[in-house]
C-alpha positions in Angstrom: 257.4 272.3 206.6 259.8 271.4 209.4 263.5 270.7 208.7 263.0 267.0 209.5 260.1 266.7 207.1 262.0 268.6 204.4 265.0 266.3 204.8 262.7 263.3 204.6 261.1 264.6 201.4 264.4 265.2 199.6 265.7 261.8 200.7 262.6 260.2 199.2 263.1 262.1 196.0 266.7 261.1 195.7 266.0 257.5 196.5 263.3 257.4 193.9 265.2 259.1 191.1 268.7 257.6 191.5 267.7 254.0 190.9 265.7 255.0 187.8 268.8 256.8 186.4 271.0 253.9 187.3 268.6 251.5 185.6 268.6 253.7 182.4 272.3 253.8 182.4 272.5 250.0 182.9 270.1 249.3 180.0 272.2 251.7 177.8 275.5 250.1 178.6 274.1 246.7 177.8 273.6 247.8 174.2 277.3 248.8 173.8 280.5 246.9 174.0 284.1 248.1 174.6 286.0 247.9 171.3 289.7 247.4 171.0 291.7 249.7 173.2 294.1 252.3 171.9 292.3 252.8 168.6 291.0 256.1 167.3 288.7 256.8 164.4 290.3 257.7 161.1 288.0 260.7 160.8 289.1 261.9 157.4 288.6 258.6 155.7 285.5 257.7 157.6 283.7 260.9 156.8 284.7 260.6 153.2 282.9 257.3 153.2 279.8 258.7 154.8 280.3 258.7 158.6 278.8 261.7 160.5 280.2 263.5 163.5 277.3 264.1 165.8 278.6 266.0 168.9 281.1 266.3 171.7 279.3 266.2 175.0 281.0 267.6 178.1 281.2 264.6 180.4 283.5 263.3 183.2 283.0 259.5 183.0 283.2 256.9 180.2 279.7 255.8 181.1 278.3 259.3 180.6 279.9 259.4 177.1 278.2 256.1 176.2 274.9 257.4 177.7 275.1 260.5 175.5 275.5 258.2 172.5 272.7 256.0 173.7 270.4 259.1 173.9 271.0 260.0 170.2 269.1 257.6 167.9 271.7 258.1 165.2 274.8 257.3 167.4 276.6 254.0 167.3 280.1 254.9 168.3 281.3 256.7 171.5 285.0 257.7 171.1 286.8 258.6 174.3 290.1 260.5 174.7 291.7 259.9 178.1 293.4 262.5 180.2 296.7 262.1 182.1 294.8 259.7 184.5 293.6 256.7 182.4 290.3 256.8 184.2 289.7 260.5 183.4 288.2 261.8 180.2 289.8 264.6 178.2 287.1 264.5 175.4 284.1 262.6 174.3 283.1 262.3 170.6 280.0 260.5 169.3 279.5 259.4 165.7 277.1 257.7 163.3 279.2 255.0 161.5 276.4 254.0 159.1 275.7 255.4 155.7 272.5 253.9 154.4 273.1 250.9 156.7 276.6 250.3 155.4 279.4 250.4 158.0 281.9 253.1 157.0 284.0 253.9 160.0 287.8 253.1 159.9 290.1 252.9 162.8 293.8 253.4 163.3 296.0 252.6 166.2 296.6 255.4 168.7 297.4 255.3 172.4 295.2 257.1 174.8 291.8 256.4 173.2 289.0 254.0 173.9 285.8 253.3 172.0 282.4 251.9 172.7 280.4 250.5 169.8 276.7 249.6 169.4 276.5 245.8 169.5 273.7 245.6 166.9 275.8 247.6 164.4 279.3 246.2 165.1 278.2 242.6 165.6 280.6 241.3 162.9 283.5 243.1 164.5 282.8 241.8 168.0 282.1 238.2 167.2 285.2 236.0 167.4 284.1 233.2 165.1 285.8 229.8 165.1 288.3 229.8 162.3 288.9 226.0 162.6 285.6 225.1 161.1 286.2 223.4 157.8 283.1 224.7 156.0 281.7 228.0 157.3 278.3 229.5 156.7 277.9 231.8 153.7 277.7 235.5 154.2 274.9 237.3 152.4 275.6 240.9 151.3 272.9 243.1 149.8 274.6 246.5 149.5 273.4 249.8 151.0 269.8 251.0 151.3 268.3 252.8 148.3 266.3 256.0 147.9 264.2 256.4 144.8 261.2 258.1 143.3 257.8 256.4 142.8 257.4 254.0 139.8 261.2 253.7 139.4 262.5 250.1 138.9 265.2 248.9 141.3 267.7 246.1 140.7 268.8 244.4 143.9 271.8 242.0 143.8 273.9 239.8 146.1 277.1 239.9 144.0 279.2 240.7 147.1 277.9 237.6 149.0 280.7 235.2 150.0 281.4 231.7 151.0 284.6 229.7 151.6 283.3 227.0 149.3 280.5 227.8 146.8 277.1 229.6 146.9 274.6 227.5 144.9 271.3 229.4 145.5 270.1 233.0 146.0 266.5 233.6 147.2 264.9 237.1 147.5 261.7 237.8 149.4 259.8 240.9 150.3 259.6 241.3 154.1 257.5 244.5 154.3 256.0 247.2 152.1 253.1 247.8 149.7 251.9 244.4 148.3 251.5 246.0 144.8 255.3 245.9 144.3 256.3 243.3 141.7 259.5 241.2 141.9 260.9 239.5 138.8 264.1 237.7 138.0 267.0 239.9 137.4 269.7 239.6 134.7 271.9 237.5 137.0 271.2 234.6 139.3 271.9 236.7 142.4 269.7 239.6 141.3 266.0 240.6 141.3 264.2 243.5 139.7 261.6 245.4 141.8 259.0 247.4 140.0 255.6 249.2 140.5 256.9 250.9 143.6 254.6 253.3 145.4 255.7 255.8 148.1 256.7 254.1 151.3 259.4 251.9 152.9 260.1 248.4 151.6 262.4 245.7 153.1 263.8 242.8 151.2 265.7 239.8 152.4 268.3 237.8 150.6 269.0 234.2 151.7 272.1 232.5 150.2 272.7 228.8 150.4 276.1 227.0 150.0 276.8 223.6 148.6 276.6 222.2 152.2 273.1 223.5 152.5 274.2 226.1 155.0 272.5 229.5 154.8 273.1 233.2 155.5 270.8 236.1 155.1 270.8 239.9 155.0 268.2 242.7 154.5 268.1 245.9 152.4 265.5 248.6 152.4 264.1 250.8 149.6 262.7 254.2 150.5 260.3 255.4 147.8 259.9 259.1 148.5 256.5 260.7 149.2 256.0 264.3 148.0 256.7 265.4 151.6 260.0 263.4 151.7 261.1 264.7 148.3 261.1 268.1 149.8 263.7 267.1 152.4 265.8 264.9 150.1 265.7 267.0 147.0 264.3 270.6 147.4 266.0 271.9 150.5 269.2 274.0 149.8 272.6 272.4 150.1 274.0 272.6 153.6 277.7 272.7 154.2 277.3 272.5 158.0 279.2 274.3 160.8 282.3 272.1 160.6 285.1 273.3 158.3 286.3 270.1 156.7 286.2 269.6 153.0 284.5 266.4 151.8 283.1 266.2 148.2 279.3 265.5 148.1 276.4 265.9 145.8 273.1 267.7 146.2 270.1 268.3 144.0 269.6 271.9 142.8 265.9 272.4 142.5 266.5 275.6 140.4 268.6 274.0 137.7 267.0 270.5 138.2 270.4 268.9 138.2 272.6 267.1 140.7 275.7 269.3 141.6 278.8 268.8 143.6 279.7 270.8 146.7 282.0 270.7 149.7 280.5 269.3 152.9 282.1 270.4 156.2 281.7 267.1 158.0 278.8 267.5 160.5 275.1 268.4 160.8 274.1 267.5 157.2 270.6 267.6 155.8 269.1 264.8 153.6 270.0 266.5 150.3 273.5 265.2 150.7 274.8 262.2 148.6 278.1 260.5 148.4 278.0 259.9 144.6 276.2 261.3 141.6 274.2 258.1 140.9 272.6 258.2 144.4 271.5 261.8 143.9 270.0 261.0 140.5 268.1 257.9 141.8 266.5 260.0 144.6 265.8 263.2 142.8 266.0 263.0 139.0 263.3 265.1 137.3 262.0 266.5 140.7 260.8 270.0 140.0 260.1 272.9 142.4 257.3 273.9 140.0 255.6 270.5 139.8 252.2 270.1 141.3 250.5 267.1 142.8 249.5 264.4 141.8 252.7 264.1 140.0 254.2 262.5 143.1 257.5 264.5 142.6 257.0 267.3 145.1 255.3 268.4 148.2 254.4 271.8 149.6 257.2 274.0 150.9 257.1 274.0 154.7 257.1 276.8 157.2 260.3 276.3 159.2 259.3 278.4 162.2 259.5 276.8 165.7 256.5 274.9 167.0 255.7 275.2 170.7 252.5 273.2 170.9 254.1 269.7 170.2 256.4 267.2 171.9 259.8 267.2 170.3 260.6 263.9 168.7 263.8 262.3 167.4 263.6 264.3 164.2 263.4 267.6 166.0 265.8 269.9 167.7 264.6 271.0 171.1 265.1 274.8 171.6 266.0 276.0 175.1 262.5 277.3 175.3 261.3 273.7 174.8 259.8 274.6 171.4 260.8 272.4 168.4 262.3 272.9 165.0 263.3 270.3 162.4 266.6 268.8 163.4 268.3 269.5 160.1 267.8 273.2 160.6 270.3 273.2 163.5 273.5 274.9 162.7 272.4 276.1 159.2 273.6 279.6 159.8 270.1 281.1 160.5 268.5 280.9 163.9 265.0 279.3 163.8 264.6 279.1 167.6 263.4 282.4 168.9 266.1 282.1 171.6 268.8 281.4 169.1 269.7 278.1 170.8 269.9 276.2 167.5 273.0 278.2 166.6 274.6 278.7 170.0 277.0 275.6 170.1 277.9 275.4 166.4 281.3 277.0 166.6 282.3 274.7 169.4 281.3 271.7 167.2 283.8 272.8 164.6 286.7 273.2 167.1 286.0 269.6 168.4 285.9 268.2 164.9 289.1 270.0 163.9 290.7 268.5 167.0 289.9 265.0 165.7 291.2 265.8 162.2 294.4 267.1 163.6 295.3 264.1 165.8 298.6 262.8 164.5 298.3 259.2 163.4 300.5 257.0 161.3 298.6 256.3 158.1 301.5 254.8 156.2 300.2 251.3 156.8 296.5 251.9 157.4 295.5 250.5 154.1 297.0 247.1 155.1 294.5 246.6 157.9 291.3 247.0 155.9 289.4 243.7 155.1 289.4 243.0 151.3 286.5 244.3 149.3 285.3 242.7 146.1 283.0 245.5 145.2 279.6 245.4 143.4 280.9 245.3 139.8 281.1 242.1 137.8 284.5 242.3 136.3 287.1 239.8 137.4 290.6 240.9 138.3 292.9 238.6 140.4 294.5 240.9 143.0 296.2 240.4 146.4 295.3 241.6 149.8 297.3 241.7 153.1 296.1 239.6 156.0 297.6 241.1 159.2 296.7 238.1 161.3 298.7 235.7 159.1 301.2 238.4 158.0 300.8 237.0 154.5 299.2 238.2 151.2 296.3 236.2 149.7 294.6 236.2 146.3 291.1 237.6 146.0 288.8 238.5 143.2 288.2 242.3 142.6 285.1 243.2 140.7 286.5 246.5 139.3 284.9 249.2 141.4 284.3 250.5 145.0 287.1 248.6 146.6 289.6 249.8 149.1 293.4 250.3 149.2 294.2 246.8 150.5 294.5 245.7 146.9 297.7 245.0 145.0 298.5 243.7 141.5 301.2 241.3 142.7 302.1 239.4 145.9 305.5 241.1 145.9 304.0 244.6 145.9 301.6 243.5 148.6 304.3 242.2 151.0 306.6 245.1 150.3 303.9 247.7 151.1 302.6 245.9 154.3 305.7 244.3 155.7 305.7 244.4 159.5 301.9 245.1 160.0 300.5 242.6 162.5 297.2 241.9 164.3 298.0 244.5 166.9 297.5 247.2 164.2 294.1 246.0 163.1 290.6 246.8 164.6 288.6 244.3 162.6 288.4 240.7 163.7 290.2 237.7 162.1 287.1 236.4 160.4 287.0 239.6 158.2 290.3 238.5 156.6 289.6 234.9 156.0 289.5 233.6 152.5 286.1 233.8 151.0 284.9 232.9 147.5 282.5 235.4 145.9 280.0 234.6 143.1 282.0 236.6 140.6 285.2 234.7 141.5 283.5 231.4 140.9 282.1 232.5 137.6 285.4 234.0 136.6 287.2 230.7 137.3 284.7 228.7 135.2 284.8 231.2 132.4 288.6 231.2 132.4 288.7 227.4 132.2 286.2 227.4 129.3 288.0 230.1 127.4 291.3 228.5 128.0 290.0 225.2 126.6 288.3 226.9 123.6 291.5 228.8 122.8 293.6 225.5 123.0 291.1 223.8 120.6 291.1 226.7 118.2 295.0 226.8 118.1 295.0 223.0 117.3 292.5 223.5 114.5 294.4 226.4 113.0 297.7 224.4 113.2 296.1 221.5 111.4 294.6 223.7 108.7 298.0 225.4 108.2 299.8 222.0 107.9 297.2 220.7 105.5 297.4 223.8 103.4 301.1 223.7 103.2 301.1 220.0 102.2 298.5 220.7 99.4 300.6 223.7 98.0 303.7 221.6 98.0 301.9 218.7 96.1 300.4 221.2 93.6 303.4 223.3 92.9 306.2 220.7 92.8 306.2 217.4 90.9 309.2 215.1 90.8 309.9 213.4 87.4 310.6 209.7 87.0 314.2 210.3 86.2 314.6 212.5 89.3 314.5 215.9 87.3 312.5 218.8 88.6 309.2 219.6 86.7 307.6 223.1 87.0 303.9 223.4 87.0 301.9 226.0 85.0 301.8 228.4 88.0 305.5 228.1 88.5 306.2 229.0 84.9 303.8 231.9 85.1 305.7 233.3 88.1 309.0 232.8 86.4 307.8 234.7 83.3 306.4 237.5 85.5 309.6 237.8 87.4 311.9 237.8 84.3 309.7 240.3 82.4 309.4 242.7 85.3 313.1 242.8 86.4 314.5 246.3 86.0 316.9 246.9 83.2 
C-alpha cells in the first residue's frame, strides 16, 4: 500500500470513529447535570447510609469522568477534584448514591470540587419548583425497595407521603409482576398487604390525592428471590471488600443460619450485605445451605471459574483476557481471572477511598442542611428543623424512627445549633425544606384535639361529682337545730366515742 493510500485509509478511520465517540459522549452528558459547585460528598455519612464507592478512573477532563460514570450502570454521581488550574482534574471519583432506590448521598461545602449527577436520580434536587404556589401537589413516598423470600407477606405503606394541606386518598396498584399476587387493605389507610408472592420482580405504584384533587405518585419494587438469587443474597460468604473503612453491616451466615453483623470496608460489596438486621431477616430468614428444591429457599452452588465463551454483561467483570467472572468476585482477595486482573487494581481503590475519607471538611453544621425526615414510624413527636433558606426553625412531626440530625426538641436549641447556616451551605433545593404536612401529623393533631376535649369533659365530670359528694356528706353529718345549737348525727357520735376510747393514757 502506497503512503498516500495509507494516509487516506487512516484519515477515513479517524473520521468514521471520532464522530461516533463524540455522539456517545454527547448522549451521556445529556443524562447528567452539573450539581452545585464547591460541594464534596460526605463520604463517611453517605456510605453509612448505603452509598457505594465504585472506582476512581484516571482521566484528564471532566467530560471523561462523567463518561466513566455513564459507562457503569450503577453510577449516578461523578465527583471531580480540581487541580491548581480550575479546568484541570486532580482526581475523579464515581459513586452509586442509591440504596434500594433510596437516595442516601450527603454533601458538604468544600472549595475545589465539582459534581455531576444523573438527572433521573437527582430530579428532586435539580428542579427549582415555584414556592409561591399556594397549594402544591402532594408528594408520594413509598420507602425503599424490598427483598423477600417466596410466600412471605409484605406490607407497603405511604406514611411518609406529604402535602402542604391534606392528603385525602391513597391508592395502591400493581404495575407489574405475577398476576397471582394478592393485594388486600392494610391496617392503615395508607397501607396495603401483598401476599401469595412467587419468585420474581414486582412493581407497585402509590397515588396520593390532596383535598384540592391534586395527585402525586411513586413506585416501589419487591424482589421475591428465586433459588438462584438466594445463593447471591444469602449463601455467599460475607465480603468486607478491598477498602479499609469501617461501616457496620449485616450478612446472613449460612452455617449458623443467622444474620450476623460485620464491618464493611466501603467498596465492592456483594449482595449478602444489609444495612439493618430486619432487611437481612426479610431476605434470608430460614434459608439453609442443606435445603433441597422444591423448597424455594436455595439453589445450587455455582462454579466461580472464569467463562471465556460468553459476552461479558453488566453483572460481569471482564478480565484482561476478555473472559468473564461474576462482578461481585472482583477484589474478594482471591483471583478468579486466570491473569489475576480481578485483583490487580484493588489496593489503588483503597488509597483513593482513603483520600476521600481524609478530606478535611467542617461537619459542625452539616446536620443543619439536611431536609427534615418524618420517618416510617407512626408515633407523633413535635420537633423542630432548621431551614437554611429562611434561616429559621420550623415545627414538623417526627414519627419516632429513621430520622436525621436536623431534629431538635425546642426552637431555641435548633437556632442555637444552626445559627449562621445559610443557603450557600446547602446542596438540596429550597423545595426540600418547605413545610409539608404528613399523614401522621394530621392524625396526631386530630387525636390531640379529641383527647384534649375528652380530658376536659372528664375533669368537669369529676369536679361535679366531688362537689355533689361533699354537699351530701355535709348534709348527712351536720344538722342545725331550731334554736341554733349543733346536733351530732349517729356517725359523729360513733367517731367521737372511738376517738375518746382509743386515746393513749
